N, C-alpha and C positions, 0 to 999 in steps of 0.2 A: 603596574598593579598598585591599587590603593588599598589601604587598610582602614576599615571603618569599624568603630567600636559597636558592639551589639548594644542596643538600648536596654537599659535596666528596667525592671518592673516598676521601680520607684518613679522613673521618668515617664512611664506609660500610664501612671495613675493607679497601679496596684498598691493596695495597702496591706502590709504583712500582718497587721493585727486582724484585719478583716479576713484574710486568708486562713489564719489560725482559727478564728471564730467559726468560719464556715466548716472547716474540718471537724471542729468539736461538735457542731450541729449534725453533721453527717454521722459522727460517732454515736451521738445520742439517739438518732433515728435507728441506726443499726443495732444498738443495744436494746432498744424496744422490740425490734423485730426478733432478736435473739432471746427475748424474754428475760433480759437482765435489768437490774435497776440502773438507770442512767446516772452519770455523774452530775454533780451540782452545776447548774448553769452559771451561777455567780463566779465560781472558781474559773470557769472557762473565759468569762469576760475579763476577769483580772489578768489572766494569762495573756489574753489578746492585747491588753493595754501594755503589759510589760514587754511583750514581743515587739510592738511598734517602737518603744523606747530603745530597746536593745538593738534593733535593726538600724536605727538612725546612728547609733554609736559604732556599729560593726564596720570592719574594713570592707571595701568594695568586693573583694573575692568571696567573703563570707555572705555578703548580700546576694551575689549572683548564685552561689550554691543554694542558699535558702530559697530564692525565687525558683530555681530549677526543681528542687525537691518538692516545694509546695505545689507547683503546677503539675508535676508528674503524679503526685499523690492525689490531687483533686481529680485528675482524669481517671485513675484506676479505681478510686473510691466511688466516683459517680457510676462507673460501669458496673461495679459490684452491687451497688444499691439497685440499679436498674435490673440486674439479673435476679436479685432477691425479690423485688416487687413483681417481676414477670412470672414468678413461680405460682401466682394465683392461689394463695392459701395453702400451698404445699411447701412453704419456705423451709429449707433445711436449716434447723437451728444451729447446727455445728458450723455451717458455712457462714452464717451471720455472726456467730461468735468469733470465728477466725478473722473475719473482716474487721470487727470491732477491735480485736487485739492488734491487728496490723495498723489500724488507725492510731491506736494508743502508742505503739512503738514509733510511728512516724512523727507524731506530735512531740514525743520525747527527743527524737533526732533533730527536729527543727529547732527546739529550744536549745539543744546542745550546740548547734552551729553558731548561735549568737552569744554564747558565754565567753 
């Protein structure tokens, strides 16, 4: 039996800063759907840059956990956005608000993993 290390997202070309920026963009979209004022985009770009730097300094186990959480979050966030958009003008504002809050918590968790 051989043991092969799972390739990291960094080696497959994934950029943690870009992942965070994409989650922020999803959050901004969901906030608009929920009729909330979206957060400033400049702050999200700054956070994405800081995330890339912190990721490079983080131990491999923290990088793998970050990669897993970012991928999982992107999947459920995309599914949530699709469901909201499929509502065809009957978007439940409360559901959009809960999705925005969940994205906000996830972004905080991702940042905490790299501290």
